[in-house]
C-alpha positions as CSV (number, residue, x, y, z in Angstrom):
1,M,42.4,60.8,33.8
2,H,43.4,59.0,37.1
3,R,42.8,55.5,35.8
4,S,45.2,55.9,32.8
5,Y,49.0,54.6,33.6
6,H,51.9,57.2,33.5
7,T,55.0,55.7,32.4
8,F,58.4,57.1,33.2
9,K,59.6,57.1,29.7
10,P,58.1,57.6,26.1
11,V,56.4,54.4,24.9
12,T,54.3,53.7,21.9
13,N,51.9,51.1,23.8
14,R,51.2,52.1,27.3
15,Y,49.0,49.0,27.9
16,L,51.8,46.9,27.0
17,Q,54.2,48.9,29.2
18,Q,52.1,48.9,32.2
19,R,52.0,44.9,32.2
20,W,55.8,44.8,31.6
21,D,56.4,47.0,34.4
22,Q,53.7,45.1,36.6
23,S,55.3,41.7,35.9
24,D,59.0,43.6,36.7
25,Y,57.7,44.8,40.0
26,D,56.0,41.6,40.7
27,N,59.2,39.7,40.0
28,H,61.1,42.2,42.3
29,R,58.8,41.8,45.0
30,R,59.2,37.9,45.0
31,K,62.6,38.1,45.0
32,V,62.8,40.6,47.9
33,S,60.4,38.2,49.9
34,S,62.7,35.0,49.1
35,A,65.9,36.7,49.5
36,L,68.4,35.2,52.2
37,P,71.1,37.1,54.4
38,L,74.6,37.2,53.1
39,V,75.8,37.6,56.5
40,A,75.4,35.0,59.0
41,T,73.7,36.5,61.9
42,R,73.2,33.4,63.8
43,G,74.6,32.9,67.3
44,T,76.9,30.1,68.3
45,R,75.2,27.1,69.7
46,T,75.0,27.2,73.4
47,P,76.9,24.0,75.2
48,A,74.6,21.8,76.6
49,H,76.3,21.9,80.0
50,I,75.6,25.6,80.1
51,T,71.8,25.2,79.3
52,L,71.1,22.2,81.6
53,K,72.5,24.2,84.9
54,L,73.0,21.0,87.0
55,K,73.9,23.1,90.0
56,K,70.7,24.6,90.0
57,L,69.0,21.3,89.7
58,Q,70.9,19.9,92.8
59,L,69.9,23.0,95.0
60,Q,66.4,22.3,93.8
61,D,66.5,18.6,94.9
62,E,68.2,19.5,98.2
63,R,65.5,22.3,99.0
64,L,62.9,19.7,97.7
65,S,64.1,17.0,100.3
66,T,64.2,19.6,103.1
67,I,60.6,20.6,102.6
68,D,59.8,16.7,102.3
69,R,61.6,16.0,105.6
70,D,59.8,19.2,107.5
71,N,56.6,17.8,106.3
72,R,57.1,14.3,107.6
73,L,58.0,15.9,110.9
74,L,55.1,18.2,111.2
75,S,52.8,15.2,110.0
76,S,54.3,12.9,113.0
77,R,53.9,15.8,115.5
78,L,50.1,16.2,114.2
79,A,49.6,12.3,114.6
80,D,51.0,12.6,118.1
81,I,48.5,15.4,118.9
82,V,45.7,13.4,117.4
83,C,46.5,10.2,119.3
84,S,47.1,12.2,122.9
85,K,44.4,13.4,125.3
86,G,45.1,16.9,123.7
87,L,45.7,19.0,126.9
88,V,44.8,22.8,126.0
89,D,45.4,25.7,128.2
90,H,41.8,26.9,128.2
91,H,42.2,29.1,131.4
92,N,41.1,32.8,131.1
93,H,43.9,34.9,133.1
94,S,42.1,38.3,133.0
95,H,40.3,40.1,135.8
96,Q,37.4,42.5,135.7
97,T,38.0,45.9,137.0
98,D,36.0,48.9,136.7
99,Y,34.0,47.5,133.7
100,C,37.6,47.0,131.8
101,F,39.7,43.6,131.3
102,H,43.3,43.6,131.9
103,L,45.3,40.6,130.8
104,V,47.9,39.5,133.2
105,S,51.0,40.0,131.4
106,F,53.2,36.7,131.2
107,S,56.2,38.7,129.5
108,L,59.3,38.1,131.7
109,N,60.7,41.7,130.8
110,A,57.6,43.9,130.7
111,D,59.0,45.8,133.8
112,K,62.1,46.4,132.1
113,R,60.3,47.7,128.9
114,R,58.4,50.1,131.1
115,E,61.1,51.5,133.0
116,E,62.9,51.9,129.6
117,L,59.8,53.7,128.3
118,L,59.6,56.0,131.4
119,L,63.6,56.9,131.0
120,V,63.0,57.7,127.4
121,S,60.1,59.9,128.3
122,R,61.9,61.7,131.0
123,Q,64.9,62.4,128.4
124,N,62.3,63.7,126.0
125,Q,60.8,66.1,128.4
126,A,64.3,67.3,129.5
127,I,65.2,68.1,125.8
128,Y,61.9,69.8,125.3
129,Q,62.4,72.1,128.4
130,R,66.1,72.9,127.1
131,I,64.8,73.9,123.9
132,T,61.9,75.8,125.0
133,S,64.0,77.8,127.6
134,R,66.8,78.7,125.1
135,Q,66.4,82.6,123.6
136,S,66.7,82.8,119.9
137,E,69.9,84.3,118.5
138,Y,68.2,85.9,115.8
139,R,67.5,89.5,115.9
140,R,64.4,90.4,113.9
141,Q,64.7,94.1,114.3
142,L,68.2,94.2,112.7
143,W,66.9,92.1,109.8
144,L,63.9,94.7,109.4
145,D,66.3,97.5,109.6
146,D,68.8,96.2,107.1
147,W,65.8,95.5,104.6
148,E,64.8,99.1,105.1
149,R,68.4,100.2,104.1
150,V,68.4,97.8,101.0
151,A,65.0,99.2,99.7
152,C,66.1,102.8,100.1
153,R,69.3,102.0,98.2
154,Q,67.5,100.2,95.3
155,Q,64.9,103.3,95.4
156,N,67.8,105.5,94.8
157,I,69.7,103.6,92.3
158,S,66.7,102.6,90.0
159,Q,66.1,104.1,86.8
160,F,62.5,104.2,87.2
161,P,60.9,104.6,90.8
162,R,59.0,101.9,92.5
163,G,55.3,102.4,93.3
164,L,52.8,104.5,92.0
165,T,53.4,108.0,91.3
166,E,51.6,111.0,92.9
167,K,49.8,111.5,89.5
168,Q,48.8,107.7,89.3
169,V,47.5,108.1,93.2
170,E,45.3,111.0,92.3
171,E,43.9,109.4,89.4
172,K,43.2,106.2,91.4
173,T,41.3,107.9,94.1
174,R,39.1,109.8,91.7
175,C,38.4,107.0,89.9
176,V,37.2,105.3,92.8
């Protein structure tokens, strides 16, 4: 039964009707696949001066010329270094103290930075002392008293009592 062809309208010859329907369907699919759009959906051509971007090319050329100039300067400096004696600072400016090596500081503002660090640490200590010496402005006992009053009011206005009833407490103690 599944191999038989079922038509949509009554016919005298199912085989012929099947061939006609198949040829109509194939013709329809061929027309659909070769159909062209009726509305022009193509965009307008972009002008060449917009796609070429001459300013971008000019900036790129300038950047490349700057890089080339810097490379030439570096190569000339390297050539000067190779041709010279090559004076190198190879002295060790550290001294040994109690099995530790301390480097001599060459920074000109090391003392200034150290003073600023000490000043900041003193200010931090002063702030810490002010914070810890301050008494709290919150009164915990007032909060607890207020909470007990609110809980009592809730218990008074609730339809069902909170907590276990006396009967539930008795049953719980018997079961344990």
